[in-house]
Every structure is written in structure tokens, then in C-alpha cells.
C-alpha positions as CSV (number, residue, x, y, z in Angstrom):
1,X,107.9,98.3,59.9
2,X,104.2,98.6,59.4
3,X,102.3,101.9,59.3
4,X,100.7,101.0,62.7
5,X,104.1,100.5,64.3
6,X,105.4,103.7,62.7
7,X,102.5,105.6,64.3
8,X,103.2,104.0,67.7
9,X,106.9,104.8,67.4
10,X,106.1,108.5,66.8
11,X,103.6,108.6,69.7
12,X,106.2,106.9,72.0
13,X,108.7,109.6,71.2
14,X,106.5,112.5,72.3
15,X,107.6,114.6,75.3
16,X,104.6,114.9,77.7
17,X,105.0,118.0,79.9
18,X,101.6,118.5,81.6
19,X,101.1,116.4,84.7
20,X,97.4,115.8,84.0
21,X,98.3,114.5,80.5
22,X,101.0,112.2,82.0
23,X,98.4,110.7,84.4
24,X,95.8,110.3,81.6
25,X,98.2,108.6,79.3
26,X,99.5,106.2,82.0
27,X,95.9,105.4,83.0
28,X,94.8,104.6,79.4
29,X,97.8,102.3,78.9
30,X,97.5,100.5,82.2
31,X,93.8,100.0,81.7
32,X,94.3,97.8,78.6
33,X,97.9,96.6,79.0
34,X,98.2,96.2,82.8
35,X,97.3,93.4,85.2
36,X,97.3,93.2,89.0
37,X,99.0,90.5,91.0
38,X,98.5,89.8,94.7
39,X,101.7,89.3,96.5
40,X,100.4,88.4,99.9
41,X,99.5,90.5,103.0
42,X,97.2,92.5,100.8
43,X,100.0,93.9,98.7
44,X,99.6,94.3,95.0
45,X,102.0,94.7,92.1
46,X,101.3,95.9,88.5
47,X,102.6,94.3,85.4
48,X,102.1,96.1,82.0
49,X,103.3,94.5,78.9
50,X,103.9,95.5,75.3
51,X,105.6,94.0,72.1
52,X,107.2,97.4,71.4
53,X,110.4,98.4,73.2
54,X,109.9,102.1,72.5
55,X,106.5,102.0,74.2
56,X,108.0,100.2,77.2
57,X,110.7,102.9,77.5
58,X,108.1,105.6,77.1
59,X,105.9,104.5,80.0
60,X,108.8,103.6,82.2
61,X,109.8,107.3,81.9
62,X,106.3,108.6,82.3
63,X,105.7,106.6,85.5
64,X,109.0,107.8,86.9
65,X,108.3,111.4,86.0
66,X,104.8,111.5,87.4
67,X,104.9,109.1,90.4
68,X,108.6,109.1,91.1
69,X,108.5,105.3,90.8
70,X,111.0,103.2,89.0
71,X,109.3,100.4,87.1
72,X,111.4,97.3,86.6
73,X,111.7,96.2,82.9
74,X,111.8,92.5,82.1
75,X,112.3,91.1,78.7
76,X,110.9,87.7,77.6
77,X,109.9,85.9,74.4
78,X,106.7,87.2,72.9
79,X,103.5,85.1,73.5
80,X,101.7,86.8,70.6
81,X,101.4,84.8,67.3
82,X,103.6,86.3,64.6
83,X,105.0,88.9,67.0
84,X,108.2,89.2,65.1
85,X,106.3,90.5,62.1
86,X,106.4,94.1,63.3
87,X,109.3,94.2,65.7
88,X,112.5,92.5,64.7
89,X,113.2,91.2,68.3
90,X,110.0,89.3,68.8
91,X,110.3,90.0,72.5
92,X,107.8,91.0,75.1
93,X,108.6,93.9,77.4
94,X,107.1,94.0,80.9
95,X,107.0,96.9,83.3
96,X,106.7,95.7,86.9
97,X,105.8,97.9,89.8
98,X,105.6,96.5,93.3
99,X,104.3,97.8,96.6
100,X,107.5,99.6,97.3
101,X,107.2,101.2,93.8
102,X,103.9,102.8,94.8
103,X,101.6,100.4,93.0
104,X,98.7,101.2,95.3
105,X,99.0,104.9,94.7
106,X,99.3,104.3,90.9
107,X,96.2,102.1,90.8
108,X,94.2,104.6,92.8
109,X,95.3,107.8,91.0
110,X,94.6,106.2,87.6
111,X,91.1,105.3,88.7
112,X,91.7,101.5,88.3
113,X,91.4,100.7,92.0
114,X,88.4,102.3,93.7
115,X,86.9,102.1,97.2
116,X,83.2,101.8,98.1
117,X,81.8,101.3,101.5
118,X,85.2,100.6,102.8
119,X,86.1,97.9,100.3
120,X,88.5,98.1,97.4
121,X,87.2,97.1,93.9
122,X,88.5,97.3,90.4
123,X,86.6,99.8,88.2
124,X,85.3,99.0,84.7
125,X,85.5,102.0,82.4
126,X,87.2,105.3,82.1
127,X,87.7,107.2,85.4
128,X,86.1,110.5,84.3
129,X,88.0,112.9,86.6
130,X,91.2,112.0,84.7
131,X,89.8,113.2,81.4
132,X,88.2,116.5,82.6
133,X,90.5,118.5,80.3
134,X,90.6,118.3,76.5
135,X,94.4,117.6,76.5
136,X,93.9,114.8,79.0
137,X,91.3,113.3,76.7
138,X,93.8,113.2,73.9
139,X,96.5,111.8,76.2
140,X,94.1,109.0,77.4
141,X,93.3,108.0,73.8
142,X,97.1,108.0,73.1
143,X,97.7,105.7,76.0
144,X,94.9,103.3,74.9
145,X,96.1,103.3,71.3
146,X,99.7,102.5,72.5
147,X,98.2,99.6,74.5
148,X,95.6,98.1,72.3
149,X,95.3,100.0,69.1
150,X,96.2,99.3,65.5
151,X,95.8,101.1,62.2
152,X,95.8,99.5,58.7
153,X,98.2,100.5,56.0
154,X,96.3,103.4,54.3
155,X,97.6,102.2,50.9
156,X,95.3,99.2,51.3
157,X,92.4,100.3,53.5
158,X,91.2,102.8,56.0
159,X,90.7,101.2,59.4
160,X,91.7,102.1,63.0
161,X,90.7,100.0,65.9
162,X,91.0,99.5,69.7
163,X,90.7,95.9,71.0
164,X,88.9,96.1,74.4
165,X,88.0,93.2,76.7
166,X,85.6,95.1,79.0
167,X,82.2,96.2,77.7
168,X,82.1,99.2,80.0
169,X,85.5,100.5,78.8
170,X,84.5,99.9,75.2
171,X,81.3,102.0,75.6
172,X,83.2,104.7,77.5
173,X,85.8,104.8,74.7
174,X,83.2,105.2,72.0
175,X,81.7,108.1,74.0
176,X,85.1,109.7,74.4
177,X,85.9,109.5,70.7
178,X,82.4,110.8,69.8
179,X,82.9,113.8,72.1
180,X,85.4,115.3,69.6
181,X,83.9,117.5,66.9
182,X,82.8,115.5,63.8
183,X,84.2,112.2,65.1
184,X,82.3,108.9,65.4
185,X,83.3,105.4,66.4
186,X,81.5,102.1,66.2
187,X,81.6,98.9,68.3
188,X,81.6,95.4,67.0
189,X,82.3,92.0,68.6
190,X,85.1,89.7,67.6
191,X,85.0,86.5,69.6
192,X,85.0,87.7,73.2
193,X,86.5,91.1,72.4
194,X,85.0,94.5,71.8
195,X,86.3,96.2,68.7
196,X,86.0,100.0,68.9
197,X,86.7,101.1,65.3
198,X,86.8,103.9,62.8
199,X,86.7,103.3,59.1
200,X,86.1,106.8,57.6
201,X,89.4,108.3,56.3
202,X,88.7,111.8,57.6
203,X,88.0,110.5,61.1
204,X,91.2,108.4,61.1
205,X,93.3,111.4,60.0
206,X,91.7,113.5,62.8
207,X,92.3,110.7,65.3
208,X,96.0,110.6,64.4
209,X,96.1,114.4,64.9
210,X,94.2,114.2,68.2
211,X,96.7,111.7,69.6
212,X,99.6,113.8,68.5
213,X,101.0,111.8,65.5
214,X,101.5,114.9,63.3
215,X,104.1,113.2,61.0
216,X,101.7,110.2,60.6
217,X,98.9,112.6,59.6
218,X,101.0,114.1,56.8
219,X,102.0,110.6,55.6
220,X,98.4,109.4,55.8
221,X,97.1,112.5,53.8
222,X,99.8,112.0,51.2
223,X,98.8,108.4,50.7
224,X,95.1,109.4,50.5
225,X,96.0,112.0,47.9
226,X,97.9,109.5,45.8
227,X,95.0,107.0,46.1
228,X,92.5,109.7,45.1
229,X,94.6,110.7,42.0
230,X,95.1,107.1,41.0
231,X,91.4,106.4,41.5
232,X,90.4,109.5,39.5
233,X,92.8,108.5,36.7
234,X,91.3,105.0,36.6
235,X,87.8,106.4,36.6
236,X,88.6,108.7,33.7
237,X,90.4,105.9,31.8
238,X,87.4,103.7,32.3
239,X,85.1,106.5,31.3
240,X,87.2,107.2,28.1
241,X,87.2,103.5,27.3
242,X,83.4,103.3,27.7
243,X,83.0,106.4,25.5
244,X,85.2,104.9,22.8
245,X,83.1,101.7,23.0
246,X,79.9,103.6,22.7
247,X,81.3,105.7,19.8
248,X,82.4,102.6,17.9
249,X,79.1,100.9,18.4
250,X,77.1,103.9,17.3
251,X,79.3,104.4,14.2
252,X,78.9,100.7,13.3
253,X,75.1,101.0,13.5
254,X,75.2,104.2,11.4
255,X,77.3,102.5,8.7
256,X,75.0,99.5,8.5
257,X,72.0,101.9,8.1
258,X,73.8,103.8,5.3
259,X,74.9,100.5,3.6
260,X,71.3,99.3,3.6
261,X,70.1,102.6,2.2
262,X,72.7,102.6,-0.5
263,X,71.9,99.0,-1.5
264,X,68.1,99.3,-1.8
265,X,67.7,103.0,-2.5
266,X,71.0,104.6,-3.3
267,X,72.7,107.2,-1.1
268,X,72.7,109.7,-4.0
269,X,68.9,109.7,-4.0
270,X,68.8,111.0,-0.4
271,X,68.0,114.6,0.3
272,X,71.1,116.8,0.2
273,X,71.7,117.1,4.0
274,X,71.2,113.4,4.5
275,X,73.4,112.5,1.5
276,X,76.1,114.8,2.9
277,X,76.0,113.3,6.4
278,X,76.0,109.7,5.0
279,X,79.0,110.3,2.8
280,X,80.8,112.0,5.7
281,X,80.3,108.8,7.8
282,X,81.4,106.6,5.0
283,X,84.7,108.6,4.6
284,X,85.2,108.8,8.4
285,X,84.0,105.5,10.0
286,X,85.5,106.2,13.4
287,X,84.9,110.0,13.6
288,X,82.9,111.4,16.5
289,X,79.6,113.2,15.9
290,X,81.4,116.6,16.5
291,X,84.1,115.7,14.0
292,X,81.4,114.6,11.4
293,X,79.6,117.9,11.9
294,X,82.8,119.9,11.4
295,X,83.7,118.1,8.2
296,X,80.6,119.3,6.4
297,X,80.7,122.1,3.8
298,X,78.6,124.1,6.2
299,X,79.6,122.8,9.6
300,X,76.8,121.9,12.1
301,X,76.7,121.0,15.8
302,X,76.5,117.6,17.4
303,X,72.7,118.0,17.9
304,X,72.1,118.5,14.2
305,X,74.3,115.6,13.3
306,X,72.4,113.3,15.7
307,X,69.1,114.3,14.2
308,X,70.3,113.6,10.7
309,X,71.6,110.1,11.7
310,X,68.2,109.5,13.4
311,X,66.5,110.3,10.1
312,X,68.8,107.9,8.2
313,X,68.0,105.2,10.8
314,X,64.2,105.8,10.3
315,X,64.7,105.4,6.5
316,X,66.7,102.2,7.0
317,X,64.0,100.8,9.3
318,X,61.3,101.5,6.6
319,X,63.4,99.8,4.0
320,X,63.8,96.7,6.2
321,X,60.0,96.5,6.5
322,X,59.5,96.6,2.8
323,X,62.2,94.1,1.9
């Protein structure tokens, strides 16, 4: 099971008690997963499909609890490429609601079928009266995610998206997400689809919490923490390696300066402090500046050691010029 399917499984097991939340969640799901079929005599039926059996059961129950309508459940082979990857069955589950199952009422109450100047028309976007309350906003997002949302494995990347066909719905969804405190979504195009997406880890964690996936939030945050610890350990390791490389390079330069001075001038002819620091480096080729300073008869700090090596370098440079 993928992380995305785990999240959907958790959301599909939630018990929705408020009527307005039931309607909002049903509306969000039907908006992206439902289609309308004309059966003659002006009668319509609704077909809503999903690859996830838990989601199909969840909405069959919600529709029954809210509308008192029993949706027929049909199972067929999935049409989606690689559908068996996340669900072992590889089947497609379709909820079908006919005229006798109150399809007209469902379409109107969910804001999908509207009337203007006496004519019916299909709306494009979120029916705002459905999301007038904060809990209903959360429920609508949950319905949309169960219908068209995915989230990447946080062990690999941070990405949550909704795949939306209609431009109006994509814009409304972005506004809905942005209405929550410190949340922001973006929209991009992928072929003929709108992708409403979130890539910031904090926002994704908040979105999971908003939709009610509390267990997924804990799992997500644990993975984030593990990644952060591993990243910090890697950074420190790289930093340590870089420091060691710099230390070795600096020590090699100092040894070359001292060897040059000894060859053409003699280390013993250096002033006492420079003689002492030169001999300390010769005895401890890989020691740090701090360790060199502490090894002297009268220990000195890193700054003083640096100045003395700088003086040795200056002497070595003058010797090179005179050779």
C-alpha cells in the first residue's frame, strides 16, 4: 500500500455525524468522480467511480445516511493504467443512483445541477452555500481528495495534488485551500488537466490534519523528523570531512614552508616563538591549530598560532624570491 492509499483508507473510515459535513463531502466527491447520464424522459442518473473499495463503501453509506437513497454498487475491471499497483483487486467500483434513488435531489442539493431562468444547467465550481461553515469546508476538501487527490511518499518527496478538469473548480479549490490560516496552493497545467498542488511540507501536514487524517499526520511528521535528522547528520558529516580536508591542506602548506626555511636558513636560526611553533608542527603534522597551541611550553590560543604560521609563510616567501 502506498502512503496516498493509506491516507485515503483512513479518511474513508471516518464517521461523519454532522449533516452539513455529509453533504459537503458527498458534493466534493461527486464533483470530481461523478458523471450524469440521461435515461430518457428527462430523467437522470448519477455514476460515481473509484479504484478504492473503501471509498466506494464510505460514500454509499454517506449517501444513504444523508439522502435516504441506496446507491447500487457495481464492480468492473479498472480502466486506469497500473491500477493494480495500489489496490490488489485492480477493480473499479461504481456507485449508481437513478431517478428513483433521488438523483435529481442529490444533484440539486450538492449544487451540481442548478436552474436559471427556468432552465437546468450544470454548474462549474464549488457551490458556496455548501461550504459556509468551517467543518463543511474541511469535509468538502476531504471529498475532493478521496475523488481526485494524491500525496507522494514523504520519504521521497513532499507533494500533494488534486487533478481537476474544470478551470472554475480548480480556481475555487485554490481559494478554498488559501482560506485556511497559513495555507497556500498553486495551480499548474498537465496536458488538459488542472493540477492544484501543495509542495511545502508544513502545508501538507496541515492539509492532512484539516481533512481529518490524524494518524497520517503523525506518520508524516515522524518521517519528516527522520529525514531532518538524517539530513543534519549528513550535513555535519560533510562539514567534518570538509574541515578535515582544509586542516590537512593547511598543515601540508605549513610543513612545506618550514622545510624550505630549514633547508635555506635553518629552523634553529628562527626567533624563539617561531622556532617553537615550527618544531611543534614538525612533530605533529596532522594536529589542529588548537592542538599545536596547547602543545607549546606556554600554551597559546588558535589566533596566536595562526599569526606565527603566517609569519613563517612570509619568511618562506622571501626565501623563494632570493633563491
